N, C-alpha and C positions, 0 to 999 in steps of 0.2 A: 504495499501498497505506499502511497505517497501524498503526504503533505507538508503542509505552507506552516513553516512554526509561526508566519504571524497572525494564523486564526485561535492558535492557542490560546488558555486562559494566563494568564498573567499565576507565575509559581507555579504551572503544570508540571507534576513529575512524569518521564519517561525511565523506565524500565528495562532491563537487556542483557542477556548476556554477554552480548558483544557487541561493543560502540564503535562504530568506524568514522572518524572526524576527515572530513574532506570528499570529494566524489568522484577526481580526477581519474585518469585510466587505473590505480593499484586501489586506487577506496570501492569506485565499479566492477573489478575484476574482481576484489573480497567478497563485497555483498552477493555477486553471482556465483562464489564458491561456495557458498553456506548457506547459498539457497535450498531451501525443501532439508534441511536440515532439522535437528533436536533444538537444534541453539537457536534464542531470539536474539535477533539481530536487529540493530538501529544504524542507518549510514545518515550524517548530521553532513549538510552541506551549506558554504557559505551565502553562493546564491543561487540565482534561479536557473530556468531552463535554454532563457536569452543570455545572454550581454547587459549588464545594468552598470553604467556608469559612478553611478549615488553608492555600490556596491562594491566596485571596482576600488574606488577613493579611498574603502577603509585600508587597501593596502598599500597606500602612498608610502616614503619615508625618504629620508636621502640615502646620495651615493656619494662617495668618494673615491681617489687614490684613477686608475687607469681607465675606466669602465664607467661610461658618462649615459646609459640609457636609464628612466624613470623607472625606478624600484616596481610600481605598479604594472607594467606593462613585460613585466617579467613571466607572469604568469597570470590566470584568469578563475576567477570565483564565478562558475557555474555551473552544472549538471555538465560531465565526462570533459571538465576541467581546461585544460591551455592545449590540449583533446581536441580543442574546439578550433584554432588557429592552424591548424597542421592538414594543409591545406596542399600537397604536394597532389600532383595531376597521374594518379599513375596510370601505367598502362592497359588496364581494363577498364580504363575511364572510371572509377572511382578515384575519390580523394584519398590520400594517404599518409601514413608516415615512416618514416627511416627505421629500419633494424638493425642492428649490430651488435653481438654478442661482446664482452668485453677477455683479453687473449690470457692466455692460461700468466703471464707472467706481467701481465698488472695486477693481479691476485699476491704477486711476491715482494718480498721483503729486498727491496733491492738497494743495495750500500749506494748505488750515487747519486740516491732521490730522497730526502731526509722523509720520516716521517710514512714512508712506504706502507707496503705488505697490511694482505686481509686476515683473518684469524680462518675462512674457508679457503679452496680452492677452485679453481675454476670446473675440477671434475665432480665438487657437488654439486653445483648450481648445473652442470650440464642435462640431468633432465627433468630439470624445472626448463631449461633453457627450450628442449623440444618439446616440450605441452605447451608455452604460451604460445610457440608456432601454432600448435592443434588447433585450438582452444580461438587465438585471435586472426585464422584464417591468413596466415600467411604463407604454406607452403611447407618444402621438407626444410628440415634441419639442417641445411648444406652452405659453407659459404667457402668453399673452396671452388677456384675455375673449370677443375675437371666434369665437374655435375652440370655448368653455366656454359660451356665451350659449343660450337657448332664446327662443320666445316666449315660455313661462313665466314664467321665472325669465333676468332681465337687471340689470347692474348699477346701481346708484344710482346719480344725474345729480347727477354732481360736477363741480365744476370742474380738468379734469385738468389747470392750469397744475401747480398743488400735489399735492395724492390722487390716483392714478390706482388700478384696479384690475385685480388679476393674481391668479397661481394657485398654490397649492402642488398636488404633482401626490405621490402615494402608492406606494411598489409592497412588495407582500410580505417580509418577513425570513427566510421561509424559507431561502433560496436562500444567504445567509451562513455557515447550520448546520448545512444540509443537502443541498441542490442541488448548490454549486459544491463542496465537498470531496470531497462523493463524486464527484464527475465527476475533478475530481482523483485521486482515490484510486485507482480504475479504471482509470487510464492506465498503462502500461509507468515513466513515465520522473518522475514523480513519488512522494514517498514521504513520511507527513505523520507528526510523530515528538508525540505529548503526553504532557504531563505533563515537560513537556523548556524549563524554567527558565534563560536566556543570562543569566548572570552579568558577563561579558566578552567584550569583543573585543581581540583579539590583534593588532598585525602586526608588518611586518615590522620588520628594522633602521634604514631611515630613515622606516618613522613614517607615508610615502605607499601604506601596499596592508594590507587589511586582511589576515589570513592565516585565525585560528582563530576560530571563536565557541566558548566555553566555557558547556558547560551543566549546569546542577545540576541533581536531583533532588531532592525528601524524604523518599525510603528511601536517601540517603546516596551516590548517585553522580552520579559525574563524568564526565564524554564531553564529547569533541570534532567539530566540527564544519567542514573547511574547503573552503574552497569560491571560485573565480571573484571571485564577484561575492556581494555582502552587500546585502541591501534589509530596510531596519528597517520595519515598518507597524504598530507597535504606536500609543499612544496619544499627548498631547504631553506627559504628565507620566513615563510608563516610558521613552519615547524618550530626552530629556533624563538621564534620572536613569543608563539603561547609558553612555551618550556617559562622562558626567563618571567615573562607578565605571572607565572602562577606563583605566587610568590607568599603564600596565605601561614603555610607551613616552611617555607622552604627562602629564606633571605635572598637568597641569592636564582634562586629559579628552580624551578622542580628539573632532577635529577644534574643538578649543574653545581654540584658540591666543588667539583677540582675545577670549576672555571672551565669548563671545556663547550660547554653548548654555544654555540653561533659561529666557531675556532673553526679554521682549516677550510675555509670554502673555496669553492674550487670550484672552474666553470669550461669549456672545451673553448677555445681561440678557435678564429675562425684568419686564415691567413691566404691573401692572395702570392701565388708561388709562380708565377713569370706563363710562359706562352710557349708552347709546341709549334714551330713553323715545317711540315713534312716538306721535304724535295720535292716531291712527285706531289699533288692537292690530293691526288687520286688516294692514297692511301689513305687520307679518311674515312672513301667506301669502304676499307676495312678494320673500324675500331668502330666497330658497332656492340663490344663484349662491353664498353666502355658508355654504355648508354643507356638508359633505362628501358628496357623494354618488358615487352611478357615472355617467359620461357616456361611448358609445363604446368600454366598455369599460374604460375610467378610472378611481380615485376620485381628486376632484379637489376644494378647496378654495380659494372666490374671498375673497382680502385687500385689505387696502388700501393702501399702498405709497406714499411717497415720488415727485414726477418726479424724474427729473435731474435739469431747469431749475429746481427751489428746492430742491434743496440747494446746486448752484452759486449761484447768487442767497444766500442765508442762509447759506453754509458749515454746513450742515449734518452729523451722519454718518446714515448710513443708517437705516431704518424702516419695519418694518410693521406694521399690526393686525388681528388675524383679531377676529369675534365671535359667541358664542353667547346664543340663546335663553335666558335665566332669569326663574324663576319671582317670584313677593315674597320678600322676606329670610327670612319665618316658614316657609314652604316651604321654602327651601335648608337650613332648617336641619333641619325636619324628614326632608327627603332626607339627609343628613349622621347624624344620627343613628341612624337606620334602618340605614347602611350600617359605622356604627363597635358598635352593640350585634349586628349579622350575623358580624361581623369576629371578638370575642370569643366569641360564643354559635359561631363554628363551630371557634374553637379552646378548645374546652367548657372558656370563665371565663368567671366571672360578669363582668359589663361593668361597670365604674366610674362611679357618676352615673347608674345606671340608671330611679330614679325621672323622675330630669331630663330622662332621653333620651323616656322612656314619653309623658312631658309634652309638649315638644314635640313629639313626632309623630303626636298626637291632637291639638295644635293647628292643623298640617298635616295632617291624615286625610285630605282631600277630593281635595288636590292629590296624597297619597301615594299612595292609592287610583286614582285614574286613569292615573297612571304605571303602579299596576302590573301593570294592567289590558293598557295600550297595549303592556307588553314581555312580559305572558305569553301575549297573542293574534295579535301581530302584532312582536315581536323588536325594540319600540320599544330605545331608553334610555333609565335610569331620568333622566338629565340629562345631556345633550344638550353636551358640553367639548370639550379635545383628545385626546382619549382613544380618543370614539365622534362621531359624527356620526349625520346620518340623517332629522334631525326637518322635512325638508324635505316627504318622504311623507306626509305623517298631516294630515287638515283639520283646523281649527278649533284654528289654535296660540294664535290670541290667547283662549282659553279656557284654555287653562293657562301662558302666557306674558306679562309685562308690557315686559320692558326688555331691553336683547340687549346684552352684557359684552362691554367693550374689551378683550382682553388683547394687549400688545404684544411685538416684538422687536425689540432696539435692538444698533446696531454699537458696541463698544467699539475706542478708539484703543490699537494699538499702547506698551506702557510699560517701558523698559529696566526698569527697576526692579520692575516685574511677574514674578515669575521665579520658578522652579525650580533648590534648592540642597540639596546635600547634606548630612547630619546627622550627629554621631557615632552617632547608635544604629542599628543593625542588624535586618537578617531575621531569619528561620528558619536562611537561606543562605549567613549571615554577609555578605549586598549592604546599605553604607548605604542607609537611607529618606532619604525627602526632605521640604525642608519646603518648601511653594507659599503665596504671598505676590500678594494681588492689595490691590489700593485703586482704588476711581470715581476717575475723573479727573472732576474738574470742569466743563470745559469738552462732557467727552460728557450729564453730569447738565444740563447748561444745555443742551443739542442736544435730548434729550429731552423738557424739557417744551418746546421751540417747536414739536415736531414733534408733541407732541401737544396744542399751541392750535390748528397745521393744522387736525389731524384734527378736533378739535369744531367750530376754523370751519365747515369744507367741509358737516360732515354736519346743520348748524344751519339753513344758505343756503342747503338742496333743501327746506328750509318742512316736511319730515314729522316735526319730532319734535325735542327736545331732549335734551341732554346733560349729564349728572351729570360732573364729574370725579373721579375715585380721590384720595382722602389720600394726604400725602406727609411723611418724616418729616422730620427740624431739616436734612436736608441736599437738600431737593427730591424724595429715592427712594422712587418706590410700595409699596404691595407688592409681595412677591415679589423686590422685588430684591438683595437679600442672598443669592440662590442661582444659582448659574449653571446651562445651559443643559448641563452637560456636554460643550461644544463644546471640546473643549480645544483652539485655535490659538496658533499664533506663537513655540511655543519650539524651535523648529530652524529658524526663520523662510528663505527664499528670496529673495536678493538677487545681486546685481551684487560687491556690495564684500564680501569677507570680514570686514572688522572693521563690517560692522552685518547681518551674513546667515552664516548657517550651510550651505545648501545655493544652489544655481547654478539655473542657467533650465530645467533638467535634474533635477533635484532629487540630482544626486550632490556629495556632502558634498565644500568646501572641500579641499582639499589633501589627500584621500584618495582616489587613483585609482578603487577596487572596491566602497564606501559610500556608497547612498541610502539616500533615507527615502521613504515613501510613506505620509503620514498628513497630518490637517487640522496637524501641528506646523509643518508650512512654511511657513502662510499669512501674508504678510506684513499683511494689514487683511483683516475678516472678514466685512465686511457684515452682513446680520442675515439670512441663509439659513442652512437649515440646511448644516453641510458635506459630509453623505455623497455627494452626486451629486461634489463638484465633487474632495472625495478618490479616489472610485473614476475619474474623467476621469482626474487626474493615474498613477493608476493603470496606468491605460490606457495613456500614454501614454511613461511609463516602459517599460510590457511590450513594445512598438515598437521603443522601442528597444535594449532590453538584447538582442534577438532577433537586432536590424538587426545588431549590433557584435560579434554570437556569432564 
């Protein structure tokens, strides 16, 4: 059953065996997993079924350091969570999102990365990764090239001692905002409460067990949820915020006796890594393995990754790079001008710099016409990139593109000084807002540069083309690196020692018997891979443990 918390009587008491806080991907999957079980389950979501600016403003705060995006734009308060913003156009005409498991080396304690090391191994998650693929309709749990290559499209002939070809896979976004909630809602043992913002967790006199969650609504209601087990399934900013704000019996915040909550914040850096110019433009037609395409019922995208051997030998952070075909620079400008003008006209506004945009579109008119015809008649994209692939299904790509742009995803090291803290300013519900601080680590920047050197060298060693490196700033950072990818990790990290971690290997908060976290906030390190499939694997693992303990 789904209910609006704003319609409840003030001081209403909700009772459950399991209370899940946050209805993003992890929360909705957990609710689905508990559906039709003997356990009474409640799923609490701050937002509603649609995006709401007033609710979203509850996440506003400050950000300092090397990232500049507003805090409230990094996640979404809505049923389905930030998945509602995942709009990669998959090759089977669905909107989806990117999957890639962490590598085995990502779980290891690496002596060249301070504070690295998980208390579990990749093999502990492999069965859950496979289950996620099945439940989330992603396709087979396969990421190596052998499963996806064809006679037509094969990996580039690289020296796999340094650079290897492997894959991203993609799954439908709709499952988190629609399918999983609907399945849970139809189950007699699961209740979903929308517009229910949890502002504090209350514990017993010992401080070792959570007893209730305080829920507030924007129309002035305050209700409580009492449960035997609590699971925090929000993002890497709002979970530490809630723990730090829960101070009725813990002066420093719940689970924060060692001042670890909110520390070790990491994201994934995105880095422009140059352009590959084939000596023979027709080569582009053979690079379809690196395009997002439908293979055996699954959308996949080939990428370049560092080998484990070279990471160990050269003490590097993890790294991967994708490549997309790009036209001449003036043709790219024409596409960007067309997009900007279209957005302004759709909003019934006079485009700024209209004459300049018209001149750029006229200069690139031949390419614009070609791509508009392709889009209109054959459903192709105006410009392939992160949001849409499919270029390899068209012939004569050498007439449209001259280069392949290289974009990298970069691991960032855990650093206790990169952190989430509370500030004096409060939101509309009276909760302290947060300040997020992040600074790039010098060793991470150096590792990125070396990884790019290796990629350039291996591509040029094929004899198939040359690479033009991307420009960098005074700190050695390339374009895009001043924004993260909203992969909010590390702020309630997993570990065996409470002095340097917040949860144990079972995602239970140290010192609190019945409080668990299902989020990328528990990641001790993050590799380069999008965190979703690992979040979901950890959520399935947690669900199994809670069901077996009931």
